[in-house]
C-alpha positions as CSV (number, residue, x, y, z in Angstrom):
1,M,-4.0,8.2,-21.6
2,N,-5.3,8.6,-18.1
3,I,-3.8,6.6,-15.3
4,L,-5.1,6.4,-11.9
5,L,-3.2,5.3,-8.6
6,A,-5.3,4.1,-5.7
7,F,-3.7,3.9,-2.7
8,K,-4.2,3.5,0.9
9,A,-2.6,5.9,3.6
10,E,-1.3,3.6,6.2
11,P,0.0,4.5,10.0
12,D,3.8,4.2,10.3
13,L,3.7,1.2,12.7
14,S,7.6,1.5,13.0
15,M,7.0,4.6,15.1
16,L,5.8,2.3,17.8
17,A,8.0,1.3,20.7
18,E,8.1,-2.1,22.3
19,T,6.3,-0.7,25.3
20,D,3.4,0.4,22.9
21,W,2.9,-2.9,21.5
22,Q,2.8,-4.3,25.1
23,V,0.1,-1.7,26.1
24,A,-2.1,-2.6,22.9
25,G,-1.8,-6.2,23.7
26,K,-3.8,-5.8,26.8
27,G,-6.7,-4.2,24.9
28,N,-8.8,-5.5,22.1
29,K,-8.4,-3.4,18.9
30,G,-4.7,-3.0,18.6
31,P,-2.4,0.1,18.9
32,D,-4.0,3.6,18.7
33,A,-2.8,4.8,15.2
34,S,-4.5,8.5,15.5
35,L,-1.1,10.3,16.1
36,M,1.1,8.3,13.7
37,R,1.9,9.6,10.6
38,R,0.8,8.1,7.3
39,V,3.0,6.4,4.8
40,I,2.2,4.6,1.3
41,G,2.5,0.9,1.2
42,N,5.6,-0.7,-0.5
43,D,3.5,-2.0,-3.6
44,E,1.8,1.3,-4.2
45,L,5.2,3.1,-3.9
46,G,6.3,0.8,-6.8
47,A,2.9,1.4,-8.8
48,A,3.6,5.5,-8.5
49,E,7.0,4.9,-9.9
50,I,5.6,2.8,-12.8
51,M,3.1,5.6,-13.8
52,L,5.8,8.3,-13.7
53,R,8.1,5.9,-15.8
54,A,5.0,5.8,-18.4
55,R,4.7,9.4,-18.1
56,D,8.5,10.0,-18.9
57,R,8.0,7.7,-22.0
58,H,5.0,9.2,-23.3
59,P,4.2,13.0,-22.6
60,G,0.6,12.3,-23.4
61,V,-0.1,10.2,-20.2
62,H,-1.9,12.1,-17.5
63,L,-1.6,10.9,-13.8
64,S,-4.0,11.2,-11.2
65,A,-4.3,9.6,-7.5
66,I,-7.1,8.6,-5.1
67,T,-7.4,7.6,-1.7
68,L,-10.2,6.8,0.6
69,G,-9.6,8.5,4.1
70,D,-9.3,11.5,6.5
71,E,-6.9,14.4,6.5
72,H,-4.1,12.4,7.5
73,A,-3.5,11.3,3.8
74,M,-2.9,14.9,2.8
75,P,0.7,14.9,3.2
76,I,1.1,11.7,0.7
77,L,-1.2,13.4,-1.6
78,R,0.9,16.6,-1.9
79,H,3.9,14.4,-2.0
80,L,2.2,12.8,-5.4
81,K,1.6,16.3,-6.4
82,A,5.1,17.3,-6.1
83,L,6.0,14.4,-8.1
84,G,3.8,15.7,-11.2
85,F,0.7,13.8,-10.5
86,E,-2.0,16.2,-12.0
87,R,-4.9,15.5,-10.0
88,C,-5.0,14.2,-6.5
89,V,-8.4,13.3,-4.7
90,R,-9.4,12.4,-1.4
91,L,-12.5,10.6,-0.8
92,N,-13.5,11.8,2.6
93,S,-14.4,9.1,5.0
94,E,-14.0,8.7,8.9
95,T,-15.0,5.1,8.8
96,D,-12.4,2.2,9.8
97,T,-11.9,0.4,6.4
98,R,-9.3,-2.0,7.4
99,F,-11.5,-4.8,7.0
100,A,-13.9,-3.5,4.4
101,P,-12.5,-4.2,1.0
102,A,-16.0,-4.3,-0.7
103,F,-16.7,-0.9,0.6
104,V,-13.4,0.5,-0.6
105,A,-13.8,-1.0,-3.8
106,E,-17.2,0.3,-4.3
107,R,-16.2,4.0,-3.7
108,I,-13.1,3.7,-6.0
109,S,-15.0,2.1,-8.8
110,R,-17.8,4.9,-8.6
111,Y,-15.3,7.5,-8.9
112,I,-13.7,5.8,-11.9
113,R,-17.2,5.3,-13.7
114,Q,-17.5,9.1,-13.2
115,N,-14.2,10.1,-14.7
116,A,-12.3,8.9,-17.9
117,I,-9.8,6.6,-16.7
118,D,-7.7,4.0,-19.1
119,L,-5.9,2.3,-16.3
120,V,-6.2,1.7,-12.5
121,L,-3.1,0.7,-10.4
122,L,-3.2,-0.6,-6.9
123,G,-1.0,-2.6,-4.7
124,T,-1.4,-6.2,-4.2
125,Q,-1.6,-5.9,-0.6
126,S,-1.4,-3.3,2.3
127,C,0.6,-3.4,5.1
128,E,-2.4,-2.7,7.5
129,G,-5.4,-5.4,6.9
130,Q,-3.7,-7.3,4.2
131,N,-6.7,-8.7,2.7
132,G,-5.5,-8.8,-0.9
133,Q,-9.0,-8.3,-2.3
134,T,-9.5,-4.8,-3.2
135,G,-8.0,-4.8,-6.8
136,W,-10.0,-8.1,-7.7
137,M,-13.3,-6.2,-6.2
138,V,-12.8,-3.1,-8.1
139,A,-12.2,-5.2,-11.3
140,E,-15.2,-7.2,-10.7
141,M,-17.4,-4.0,-10.2
142,L,-16.1,-2.5,-13.2
143,N,-16.1,-5.6,-15.3
144,W,-12.4,-5.0,-16.3
145,P,-9.8,-7.5,-16.7
146,C,-7.3,-7.4,-13.7
147,L,-3.5,-8.3,-14.2
148,T,-1.3,-9.1,-11.0
149,Q,2.4,-9.0,-10.3
150,V,2.8,-6.0,-12.5
151,T,6.2,-4.5,-12.7
152,E,6.0,-2.1,-15.9
153,V,3.7,-0.4,-18.0
154,M,4.9,1.3,-21.3
155,P,2.3,3.4,-23.2
156,G,2.0,2.4,-27.1
157,A,0.4,3.7,-30.1
158,S,-2.9,2.0,-29.5
159,G,-2.7,1.0,-25.8
160,F,-0.4,-0.2,-23.2
161,D,2.3,-3.0,-23.0
162,V,2.3,-4.6,-19.4
163,L,5.0,-6.7,-17.9
164,C,4.1,-9.2,-15.1
165,E,6.8,-11.0,-13.1
166,S,6.7,-13.7,-10.8
167,L,9.6,-15.4,-9.0
168,R,9.2,-18.2,-12.1
169,H,8.2,-16.6,-15.3
170,R,7.6,-13.2,-16.9
171,Q,4.7,-12.2,-19.3
172,R,4.1,-9.4,-21.5
173,W,0.3,-8.3,-22.3
174,Q,-0.9,-5.8,-24.8
175,L,-3.9,-3.8,-23.5
176,Q,-6.2,-2.0,-25.8
177,H,-9.1,-1.7,-23.3
178,P,-9.1,-0.3,-19.7
179,A,-8.0,-2.6,-17.0
180,V,-6.9,-3.1,-13.4
181,L,-3.4,-3.6,-12.4
182,M,-2.1,-4.8,-9.2
183,V,1.6,-4.1,-8.6
184,Q,4.1,-6.2,-6.3
185,N,7.0,-4.5,-5.4
186,R,9.7,-7.2,-4.2
187,G,12.3,-4.2,-3.8
188,Q,13.0,-3.7,-7.1
189,M,11.3,-0.5,-7.4
190,A,11.9,2.9,-5.3
191,L,10.0,6.0,-5.7
192,R,11.8,9.0,-6.8
193,V,12.1,12.0,-4.6
194,P,10.7,15.5,-5.8
195,G,13.0,18.6,-5.7
196,L,12.6,21.3,-2.9
197,R,10.8,23.9,-5.5
198,A,8.3,21.2,-6.4
199,R,7.6,20.3,-2.8
200,M,7.2,24.0,-2.0
201,S,4.9,24.7,-5.0
202,A,2.6,21.3,-4.1
203,S,2.3,22.6,-0.4
204,H,-0.2,25.1,-1.7
205,A,-1.7,23.1,-4.3
206,E,-5.2,22.3,-4.4
207,I,-6.1,18.8,-3.3
208,E,-9.8,17.9,-4.3
209,C,-12.0,16.4,-1.6
210,I,-15.2,14.5,-2.4
211,E,-17.6,13.9,0.5
212,E,-18.7,10.6,1.6
213,G,-21.9,9.9,-0.1
214,A,-24.6,7.0,0.1
215,S,-23.1,3.8,-0.5
216,G,-24.7,0.1,-1.7
217,V,-22.0,-1.7,0.4
218,L,-22.0,-1.0,4.3
219,P,-18.7,-1.3,5.9
220,S,-17.6,-4.0,8.2
221,H,-16.8,-2.5,11.8
222,C,-14.1,-4.0,13.8
223,L,-15.3,-5.1,17.3
224,A,-12.2,-6.6,18.6
225,L,-8.9,-8.0,17.7
226,Q,-7.1,-11.1,19.7
227,R,-3.5,-11.3,19.7
228,Q,-2.4,-14.9,18.7
229,P,0.4,-16.2,21.1
230,I,3.5,-17.4,19.3
231,H,5.7,-19.7,21.5
232,R,9.1,-20.3,20.6
233,A,11.3,-23.2,21.9
234,G,14.2,-22.1,23.8
235,V,16.4,-22.8,27.0
236,I,17.5,-20.1,29.5
237,I,20.9,-20.6,31.4
238,Q,20.7,-19.2,34.8
239,G,22.0,-20.0,38.2
240,G,25.7,-19.7,38.1
241,S,28.3,-17.0,37.5
242,V,28.6,-15.4,34.0
243,Q,31.7,-17.7,33.6
244,D,29.8,-20.8,34.5
245,N,27.0,-19.9,32.2
246,V,29.2,-19.2,29.2
247,Q,31.2,-22.6,29.8
248,Q,27.7,-24.2,30.1
249,L,26.8,-22.4,26.8
250,W,30.0,-23.4,24.9
251,Q,29.8,-27.1,26.1
252,D,26.2,-27.9,25.6
253,Y,25.3,-25.8,22.2
254,L,28.4,-24.3,20.5
255,A,31.2,-26.8,20.6
256,E,29.4,-29.5,18.8
257,R,28.5,-27.2,16.2
258,M,31.6,-25.4,15.3
259,K,33.8,-28.7,14.8
């Protein structure tokens, strides 16, 4: 049983200060992410943990991970290697894929066709781009069924039992054929932390790199981004001393609400 995690190495935008966002707002392509560390999205963290649970239940499950990007993704691949993922692959690409879900899906589906994969797990949306289309496109290109809002995968004798849970209902599916699973993590799943010895061993482990070949889908290129202004109603109290401003705040806005 081979399960593949397809993830995106995203820039950690929390590293940006307010001044960085202000400077980026003056340009037309957003903040420069070249110097930011890369992280894995929340949904994909949940997907990785689901795969590790499945392996804990069934030793015959083999885990692998794949991402499309440059060398910034290497720390994440080594982290997954330390957790026990047997094969970690980077599809080398310098292309800006934030707005190219069809291009990403084509590269992932091509790799899946060339390898014996039983299940593919992806996040529902990435923190960057958030198109939510990649998983659907992978399923369409492979002609595989696709399940969303996945919260658990349990290997069985003849296939997999998959739990899908939304805010209103819970479903249990039995899969006997390859499928694409889109995981939605609402905070109920957290990826485990590897031990020091495992991390040291993974720091020298081999990460497979596949060079970008000819693709039948051309990626979309971002020419410019326009920041949409957000206006919020508010009143600025000014003109008097601090005591006068506090008194006005109390009389005009707080006293009536605190009765």
